[in-house]
Structures are given as structure tokens and as C-alpha cells.
MARKOL-181964 format. One record per residue (C-alpha): x, y, z. Coordinates in pm, whole numbers, plus 50000, padded with zeros to 5 digits. Layout:
% residues N
<rec><c1>X</c1><c2>Y</c2><c3>Z</c3></rec>
...
This chain:
% residues 249
<rec><c1>83412</c1><c2>94162</c2><c3>42555</c3></rec>
<rec><c1>83270</c1><c2>93818</c2><c3>42632</c3></rec>
<rec><c1>83504</c1><c2>93560</c2><c3>42783</c3></rec>
<rec><c1>83517</c1><c2>93283</c2><c3>43041</c3></rec>
<rec><c1>83552</c1><c2>93390</c2><c3>43403</c3></rec>
<rec><c1>83648</c1><c2>93170</c2><c3>43696</c3></rec>
<rec><c1>83394</c1><c2>93234</c2><c3>43972</c3></rec>
<rec><c1>83327</c1><c2>93103</c2><c3>44321</c3></rec>
<rec><c1>82987</c1><c2>92998</c2><c3>44449</c3></rec>
<rec><c1>82878</c1><c2>93205</c2><c3>44749</c3></rec>
<rec><c1>82525</c1><c2>93071</c2><c3>44787</c3></rec>
<rec><c1>82309</c1><c2>92808</c2><c3>44615</c3></rec>
<rec><c1>81981</c1><c2>92770</c2><c3>44802</c3></rec>
<rec><c1>81633</c1><c2>92640</c2><c3>44727</c3></rec>
<rec><c1>81385</c1><c2>92930</c2><c3>44757</c3></rec>
<rec><c1>81075</c1><c2>92739</c2><c3>44643</c3></rec>
<rec><c1>81006</c1><c2>92386</c2><c3>44530</c3></rec>
<rec><c1>81279</c1><c2>92301</c2><c3>44275</c3></rec>
<rec><c1>81367</c1><c2>92671</c2><c3>44232</c3></rec>
<rec><c1>81717</c1><c2>92781</c2><c3>44338</c3></rec>
<rec><c1>81892</c1><c2>93114</c2><c3>44384</c3></rec>
<rec><c1>82258</c1><c2>93096</c2><c3>44281</c3></rec>
<rec><c1>82505</c1><c2>93368</c2><c3>44378</c3></rec>
<rec><c1>82870</c1><c2>93372</c2><c3>44269</c3></rec>
<rec><c1>83157</c1><c2>93611</c2><c3>44330</c3></rec>
<rec><c1>83207</c1><c2>93775</c2><c3>43992</c3></rec>
<rec><c1>83304</c1><c2>94139</c2><c3>44027</c3></rec>
<rec><c1>83439</c1><c2>94169</c2><c3>43672</c3></rec>
<rec><c1>83121</c1><c2>94023</c2><c3>43523</c3></rec>
<rec><c1>82908</c1><c2>94259</c2><c3>43730</c3></rec>
<rec><c1>83110</c1><c2>94559</c2><c3>43607</c3></rec>
<rec><c1>83068</c1><c2>94483</c2><c3>43235</c3></rec>
<rec><c1>82713</c1><c2>94340</c2><c3>43225</c3></rec>
<rec><c1>82368</c1><c2>94494</c2><c3>43234</c3></rec>
<rec><c1>82011</c1><c2>94388</c2><c3>43300</c3></rec>
<rec><c1>81863</c1><c2>94174</c2><c3>43025</c3></rec>
<rec><c1>82190</c1><c2>94008</c2><c3>42930</c3></rec>
<rec><c1>82265</c1><c2>93648</c2><c3>43021</c3></rec>
<rec><c1>82554</c1><c2>93414</c2><c3>43091</c3></rec>
<rec><c1>82629</c1><c2>93050</c2><c3>43025</c3></rec>
<rec><c1>82774</c1><c2>92818</c2><c3>43287</c3></rec>
<rec><c1>83010</c1><c2>92530</c2><c3>43218</c3></rec>
<rec><c1>82918</c1><c2>92262</c2><c3>43468</c3></rec>
<rec><c1>83221</c1><c2>92106</c2><c3>43640</c3></rec>
<rec><c1>83155</c1><c2>91749</c2><c3>43523</c3></rec>
<rec><c1>83272</c1><c2>91576</c2><c3>43204</c3></rec>
<rec><c1>82925</c1><c2>91434</c2><c3>43129</c3></rec>
<rec><c1>82792</c1><c2>91784</c2><c3>43053</c3></rec>
<rec><c1>82938</c1><c2>91914</c2><c3>42728</c3></rec>
<rec><c1>82708</c1><c2>92209</c2><c3>42659</c3></rec>
<rec><c1>82701</c1><c2>92525</c2><c3>42867</c3></rec>
<rec><c1>82372</c1><c2>92615</c2><c3>43038</c3></rec>
<rec><c1>82223</c1><c2>92966</c2><c3>42985</c3></rec>
<rec><c1>82101</c1><c2>93173</c2><c3>43282</c3></rec>
<rec><c1>81951</c1><c2>93520</c2><c3>43292</c3></rec>
<rec><c1>82123</c1><c2>93780</c2><c3>43507</c3></rec>
<rec><c1>81905</c1><c2>93860</c2><c3>43809</c3></rec>
<rec><c1>82142</c1><c2>94083</c2><c3>44004</c3></rec>
<rec><c1>82479</c1><c2>94255</c2><c3>43971</c3></rec>
<rec><c1>82530</c1><c2>94426</c2><c3>44307</c3></rec>
<rec><c1>82846</c1><c2>94430</c2><c3>44517</c3></rec>
<rec><c1>83048</c1><c2>94210</c2><c3>44285</c3></rec>
<rec><c1>82794</c1><c2>93927</c2><c3>44323</c3></rec>
<rec><c1>82625</c1><c2>93779</c2><c3>44017</c3></rec>
<rec><c1>82278</c1><c2>93652</c2><c3>44107</c3></rec>
<rec><c1>82082</c1><c2>93395</c2><c3>43904</c3></rec>
<rec><c1>81771</c1><c2>93181</c2><c3>43949</c3></rec>
<rec><c1>81701</c1><c2>92841</c2><c3>43798</c3></rec>
<rec><c1>81442</c1><c2>92567</c2><c3>43813</c3></rec>
<rec><c1>81554</c1><c2>92204</c2><c3>43841</c3></rec>
<rec><c1>81416</c1><c2>92042</c2><c3>43526</c3></rec>
<rec><c1>81683</c1><c2>91797</c2><c3>43408</c3></rec>
<rec><c1>82018</c1><c2>91634</c2><c3>43484</c3></rec>
<rec><c1>82216</c1><c2>91955</c2><c3>43437</c3></rec>
<rec><c1>82017</c1><c2>92173</c2><c3>43674</c3></rec>
<rec><c1>81987</c1><c2>91882</c2><c3>43917</c3></rec>
<rec><c1>82366</c1><c2>91858</c2><c3>43925</c3></rec>
<rec><c1>82398</c1><c2>92236</c2><c3>43963</c3></rec>
<rec><c1>82166</c1><c2>92225</c2><c3>44266</c3></rec>
<rec><c1>82412</c1><c2>91996</c2><c3>44448</c3></rec>
<rec><c1>82706</c1><c2>92236</c2><c3>44425</c3></rec>
<rec><c1>82816</c1><c2>92405</c2><c3>44749</c3></rec>
<rec><c1>82964</c1><c2>92742</c2><c3>44849</c3></rec>
<rec><c1>83335</c1><c2>92754</c2><c3>44773</c3></rec>
<rec><c1>83312</c1><c2>92543</c2><c3>44459</c3></rec>
<rec><c1>83422</c1><c2>92698</c2><c3>44130</c3></rec>
<rec><c1>83220</c1><c2>92765</c2><c3>43815</c3></rec>
<rec><c1>83339</c1><c2>92881</c2><c3>43473</c3></rec>
<rec><c1>83101</c1><c2>93142</c2><c3>43335</c3></rec>
<rec><c1>83095</c1><c2>93287</c2><c3>42983</c3></rec>
<rec><c1>82975</c1><c2>93648</c2><c3>42998</c3></rec>
<rec><c1>82827</c1><c2>93886</c2><c3>42911</c3></rec>
<rec><c1>82603</c1><c2>93750</c2><c3>42634</c3></rec>
<rec><c1>82322</c1><c2>93902</c2><c3>42431</c3></rec>
<rec><c1>82176</c1><c2>94252</c2><c3>42436</c3></rec>
<rec><c1>82015</c1><c2>94390</c2><c3>42748</c3></rec>
<rec><c1>81731</c1><c2>94626</c2><c3>42828</c3></rec>
<rec><c1>81770</c1><c2>94985</c2><c3>42711</c3></rec>
<rec><c1>81618</c1><c2>95260</c2><c3>42923</c3></rec>
<rec><c1>81720</c1><c2>95580</c2><c3>43096</c3></rec>
<rec><c1>81777</c1><c2>95534</c2><c3>43471</c3></rec>
<rec><c1>81534</c1><c2>95816</c2><c3>43552</c3></rec>
<rec><c1>81247</c1><c2>95666</c2><c3>43348</c3></rec>
<rec><c1>80935</c1><c2>95542</c2><c3>43524</c3></rec>
<rec><c1>80910</c1><c2>95182</c2><c3>43409</c3></rec>
<rec><c1>80674</c1><c2>94893</c2><c3>43470</c3></rec>
<rec><c1>80816</c1><c2>94541</c2><c3>43483</c3></rec>
<rec><c1>80577</c1><c2>94257</c2><c3>43395</c3></rec>
<rec><c1>80695</c1><c2>93901</c2><c3>43446</c3></rec>
<rec><c1>80581</c1><c2>93545</c2><c3>43489</c3></rec>
<rec><c1>80762</c1><c2>93250</c2><c3>43640</c3></rec>
<rec><c1>81138</c1><c2>93243</c2><c3>43593</c3></rec>
<rec><c1>81105</c1><c2>93534</c2><c3>43352</c3></rec>
<rec><c1>81111</c1><c2>93760</c2><c3>43656</c3></rec>
<rec><c1>81487</c1><c2>93706</c2><c3>43696</c3></rec>
<rec><c1>81611</c1><c2>93958</c2><c3>43434</c3></rec>
<rec><c1>81342</c1><c2>94202</c2><c3>43547</c3></rec>
<rec><c1>81487</c1><c2>94193</c2><c3>43898</c3></rec>
<rec><c1>81819</c1><c2>94310</c2><c3>43757</c3></rec>
<rec><c1>81638</c1><c2>94586</c2><c3>43566</c3></rec>
<rec><c1>81467</c1><c2>94702</c2><c3>43885</c3></rec>
<rec><c1>81809</c1><c2>94729</c2><c3>44047</c3></rec>
<rec><c1>81935</c1><c2>94955</c2><c3>43767</c3></rec>
<rec><c1>81629</c1><c2>95183</c2><c3>43747</c3></rec>
<rec><c1>81556</c1><c2>95486</c2><c3>43963</c3></rec>
<rec><c1>81184</c1><c2>95408</c2><c3>43957</c3></rec>
<rec><c1>81031</c1><c2>95070</c2><c3>43874</c3></rec>
<rec><c1>80707</c1><c2>94900</c2><c3>43967</c3></rec>
<rec><c1>80664</c1><c2>94527</c2><c3>43907</c3></rec>
<rec><c1>80365</c1><c2>94311</c2><c3>43818</c3></rec>
<rec><c1>80439</c1><c2>93953</c2><c3>43923</c3></rec>
<rec><c1>80249</c1><c2>93655</c2><c3>43784</c3></rec>
<rec><c1>80263</c1><c2>93296</c2><c3>43900</c3></rec>
<rec><c1>80067</c1><c2>92973</c2><c3>43928</c3></rec>
<rec><c1>80018</c1><c2>92991</c2><c3>44303</c3></rec>
<rec><c1>80136</c1><c2>93159</c2><c3>44623</c3></rec>
<rec><c1>80452</c1><c2>92949</c2><c3>44652</c3></rec>
<rec><c1>80568</c1><c2>93062</c2><c3>44308</c3></rec>
<rec><c1>80531</c1><c2>93433</c2><c3>44385</c3></rec>
<rec><c1>80618</c1><c2>93483</c2><c3>44751</c3></rec>
<rec><c1>80994</c1><c2>93446</c2><c3>44712</c3></rec>
<rec><c1>80985</c1><c2>93688</c2><c3>44419</c3></rec>
<rec><c1>80806</c1><c2>93942</c2><c3>44636</c3></rec>
<rec><c1>81088</c1><c2>93914</c2><c3>44889</c3></rec>
<rec><c1>81346</c1><c2>93964</c2><c3>44614</c3></rec>
<rec><c1>81174</c1><c2>94269</c2><c3>44464</c3></rec>
<rec><c1>81100</c1><c2>94445</c2><c3>44794</c3></rec>
<rec><c1>81437</c1><c2>94622</c2><c3>44800</c3></rec>
<rec><c1>81439</c1><c2>94711</c2><c3>44430</c3></rec>
<rec><c1>81080</c1><c2>94792</c2><c3>44325</c3></rec>
<rec><c1>80873</c1><c2>95092</c2><c3>44429</c3></rec>
<rec><c1>80540</c1><c2>94907</c2><c3>44420</c3></rec>
<rec><c1>80464</c1><c2>94538</c2><c3>44376</c3></rec>
<rec><c1>80147</c1><c2>94399</c2><c3>44215</c3></rec>
<rec><c1>80075</c1><c2>94025</c2><c3>44218</c3></rec>
<rec><c1>79846</c1><c2>93786</c2><c3>44033</c3></rec>
<rec><c1>79813</c1><c2>93409</c2><c3>44068</c3></rec>
<rec><c1>79638</c1><c2>93165</c2><c3>43839</c3></rec>
<rec><c1>79456</c1><c2>92999</c2><c3>44130</c3></rec>
<rec><c1>79387</c1><c2>93313</c2><c3>44335</c3></rec>
<rec><c1>79589</c1><c2>93187</c2><c3>44632</c3></rec>
<rec><c1>79778</c1><c2>93519</c2><c3>44654</c3></rec>
<rec><c1>79716</c1><c2>93867</c2><c3>44515</c3></rec>
<rec><c1>79469</c1><c2>93913</c2><c3>44229</c3></rec>
<rec><c1>79303</c1><c2>93604</c2><c3>44084</c3></rec>
<rec><c1>79394</c1><c2>93577</c2><c3>43715</c3></rec>
<rec><c1>79673</c1><c2>93660</c2><c3>43476</c3></rec>
<rec><c1>79901</c1><c2>93965</c2><c3>43455</c3></rec>
<rec><c1>79721</c1><c2>94072</c2><c3>43137</c3></rec>
<rec><c1>79392</c1><c2>94087</c2><c3>43330</c3></rec>
<rec><c1>79534</c1><c2>94338</c2><c3>43577</c3></rec>
<rec><c1>79771</c1><c2>94530</c2><c3>43349</c3></rec>
<rec><c1>79519</c1><c2>94782</c2><c3>43204</c3></rec>
<rec><c1>79411</c1><c2>94883</c2><c3>43554</c3></rec>
<rec><c1>79772</c1><c2>94958</c2><c3>43652</c3></rec>
<rec><c1>79845</c1><c2>95151</c2><c3>43334</c3></rec>
<rec><c1>79541</c1><c2>95374</c2><c3>43392</c3></rec>
<rec><c1>79650</c1><c2>95453</c2><c3>43746</c3></rec>
<rec><c1>80014</c1><c2>95541</c2><c3>43675</c3></rec>
<rec><c1>80208</c1><c2>95736</c2><c3>43415</c3></rec>
<rec><c1>80479</c1><c2>95495</c2><c3>43296</c3></rec>
<rec><c1>80722</c1><c2>95571</c2><c3>43016</c3></rec>
<rec><c1>80808</c1><c2>95210</c2><c3>42924</c3></rec>
<rec><c1>80711</c1><c2>94847</c2><c3>42986</c3></rec>
<rec><c1>80964</c1><c2>94564</c2><c3>43018</c3></rec>
<rec><c1>80839</c1><c2>94206</c2><c3>43011</c3></rec>
<rec><c1>80978</c1><c2>93852</c2><c3>43031</c3></rec>
<rec><c1>80806</c1><c2>93517</c2><c3>43069</c3></rec>
<rec><c1>80595</c1><c2>93278</c2><c3>42861</c3></rec>
<rec><c1>80558</c1><c2>93403</c2><c3>42503</c3></rec>
<rec><c1>80177</c1><c2>93404</c2><c3>42518</c3></rec>
<rec><c1>80197</c1><c2>93632</c2><c3>42822</c3></rec>
<rec><c1>80446</c1><c2>93866</c2><c3>42654</c3></rec>
<rec><c1>80226</c1><c2>93888</c2><c3>42343</c3></rec>
<rec><c1>79938</c1><c2>94000</c2><c3>42561</c3></rec>
<rec><c1>80153</c1><c2>94252</c2><c3>42750</c3></rec>
<rec><c1>80289</c1><c2>94392</c2><c3>42423</c3></rec>
<rec><c1>79938</c1><c2>94428</c2><c3>42277</c3></rec>
<rec><c1>79805</c1><c2>94612</c2><c3>42582</c3></rec>
<rec><c1>80116</c1><c2>94834</c2><c3>42599</c3></rec>
<rec><c1>80060</c1><c2>94927</c2><c3>42236</c3></rec>
<rec><c1>79700</c1><c2>95021</c2><c3>42308</c3></rec>
<rec><c1>79833</c1><c2>95265</c2><c3>42569</c3></rec>
<rec><c1>80103</c1><c2>95388</c2><c3>42328</c3></rec>
<rec><c1>80381</c1><c2>95269</c2><c3>42556</c3></rec>
<rec><c1>80712</c1><c2>95131</c2><c3>42425</c3></rec>
<rec><c1>80750</c1><c2>94767</c2><c3>42527</c3></rec>
<rec><c1>81069</c1><c2>94560</c2><c3>42543</c3></rec>
<rec><c1>81033</c1><c2>94182</c2><c3>42552</c3></rec>
<rec><c1>81298</c1><c2>93936</c2><c3>42668</c3></rec>
<rec><c1>81276</c1><c2>93586</c2><c3>42521</c3></rec>
<rec><c1>81345</c1><c2>93265</c2><c3>42710</c3></rec>
<rec><c1>81450</c1><c2>92984</c2><c3>42479</c3></rec>
<rec><c1>81665</c1><c2>92673</c2><c3>42480</c3></rec>
<rec><c1>82013</c1><c2>92745</c2><c3>42350</c3></rec>
<rec><c1>82298</c1><c2>92514</c2><c3>42253</c3></rec>
<rec><c1>82590</c1><c2>92754</c2><c3>42213</c3></rec>
<rec><c1>82466</c1><c2>93096</c2><c3>42330</c3></rec>
<rec><c1>82693</c1><c2>93262</c2><c3>42073</c3></rec>
<rec><c1>82483</c1><c2>93263</c2><c3>41757</c3></rec>
<rec><c1>82670</c1><c2>92979</c2><c3>41587</c3></rec>
<rec><c1>82430</c1><c2>92685</c2><c3>41610</c3></rec>
<rec><c1>82107</c1><c2>92865</c2><c3>41504</c3></rec>
<rec><c1>81902</c1><c2>92660</c2><c3>41755</c3></rec>
<rec><c1>81739</c1><c2>92972</c2><c3>41901</c3></rec>
<rec><c1>81648</c1><c2>93148</c2><c3>41574</c3></rec>
<rec><c1>81313</c1><c2>93323</c2><c3>41557</c3></rec>
<rec><c1>81114</c1><c2>93515</c2><c3>41298</c3></rec>
<rec><c1>81101</c1><c2>93894</c2><c3>41323</c3></rec>
<rec><c1>80963</c1><c2>94163</c2><c3>41094</c3></rec>
<rec><c1>81316</c1><c2>94219</c2><c3>40959</c3></rec>
<rec><c1>81393</c1><c2>93851</c2><c3>40903</c3></rec>
<rec><c1>81529</c1><c2>93561</c2><c3>41106</c3></rec>
<rec><c1>81716</c1><c2>93663</c2><c3>41420</c3></rec>
<rec><c1>81918</c1><c2>93472</c2><c3>41677</c3></rec>
<rec><c1>81776</c1><c2>93521</c2><c3>42025</c3></rec>
<rec><c1>82114</c1><c2>93462</c2><c3>42191</c3></rec>
<rec><c1>82303</c1><c2>93714</c2><c3>41976</c3></rec>
<rec><c1>82046</c1><c2>93963</c2><c3>41844</c3></rec>
<rec><c1>81836</c1><c2>93941</c2><c3>42162</c3></rec>
<rec><c1>81726</c1><c2>93816</c2><c3>42402</c3></rec>
<rec><c1>81569</c1><c2>94164</c2><c3>42434</c3></rec>
<rec><c1>81369</c1><c2>94297</c2><c3>42138</c3></rec>
<rec><c1>81130</c1><c2>94582</c2><c3>42075</c3></rec>
<rec><c1>80787</c1><c2>94419</c2><c3>42088</c3></rec>
<rec><c1>80692</c1><c2>94579</c2><c3>41755</c3></rec>
<rec><c1>80975</c1><c2>94388</c2><c3>41590</c3></rec>
<rec><c1>80867</c1><c2>94041</c2><c3>41704</c3></rec>
<rec><c1>80488</c1><c2>94050</c2><c3>41759</c3></rec>
């Protein structure tokens, strides 16, 4: 059952330009959450009234791991917090990825969308990952993070500065031909996920997509994150953020 937890920051470090890895001691959250779900953080300052949503990137050893990019006042403030400081976290929120641990899955992510896929890799017995980013700086820290969790890592960059030159959708068919996956999980820009879902469908592979969207409440009350699906309007925070690709694309 979702509720607020008092947590303690263990680490809050910049891993690439304006991108931070945040780790907090949260054993109870880690025991009741799963990959694909998210949390919201109440920032310890009166000027911030709304909680901020963050995807779960790791749940090992009682440590909740998250990644965020500094884009506004809230994340800028969060980046200044130090180990030992307290954070109130509402968790777990949303619906996570559904797969059998012994499935052979392929994770396809771009940018900060790789965070929930990292948690999925940690919960799967076999998972490869296809990482997409603008340039080498945006992918190298992700490679380091996935090394311990993924069986094989494939990389593309928009500018060709690391890995394959191009987008994940350019390289995806080649990977699917080479390996016998049972499922594809994807998170990142919507245009990327649409392409991944289309290609997965052509190979008759189930595809789960995880949406990233601005949220005000994270509880399904404000309707700010509503989206159209084939069965009507859905709330990404409550009905998602993970959907079957056939339901949304």
C-alpha cells in the first residue's frame, strides 16, 4: 500500500552534465516495489508544494536508486542535498513491468528513460539492453550502470561519438534477428517508443512501454497526465506508467 516513507540520502552525485544519481536508504520501499513503478519526493523546502516524480532505477540491498536531470528549480534544489539529509518519499506508485524472471528480454531505452529499465535488468534472469543517447557523455555512465545487470549491451548515439551511429530503431531489427527474445521493454521519448513498438510487432514480440510525463499529484486525482488509449482515456500515473504497446500505439 502506498504511503509516505522517511528516508535518508546515502549518495547524490553528478554522473554526467546535469544528470545525478540519487540513492536513499529505503528498505521498506525496496521490499514492496518493482521495476517500472515510480515514487514522488517531497522536497524539504516550503517553496516547493508539489511532489516530484522519479522512476525507480534500483532496489537492491535496501537502497532505492533514482536518476534525474537538473531542468528547473526543484531538481536544482534536489542536487544540492547531501548524504545524511532526509527525504519524504511516497511509494510505490503506478504499475510496473510484468514478465517472468526466466524470460529472455530486451530493454530498449533513450535518455533518462533508461532508469526504469535498469531496475528491470536487476529483476530479470536474462536481459540485454539497447542504449540510445545524443552523444558519448550521455551513454557512458549508463553503460557503467548496466554492466552488472545486463548480459549484453548495445549502444547507439545520434552523433556517432560512441557505439553505432544512429537511433535505437535503426539497430533494433539487427538485434532481433540475432537473438531469440520473448519480450521487449522500452522507455524514453514517445517517438522512439512508437518505433520500437512497431518493430517489435513486426517480429511478433510483446512490447511493454513505460511513459514519461509531467505529473502534478502522481495519484490519479488531477488528470494532468491523462492519455488516449484504445480503451479510452487513462491516467499514466495510476493506470500506467507501463502499458502494453498495442493498447497505446
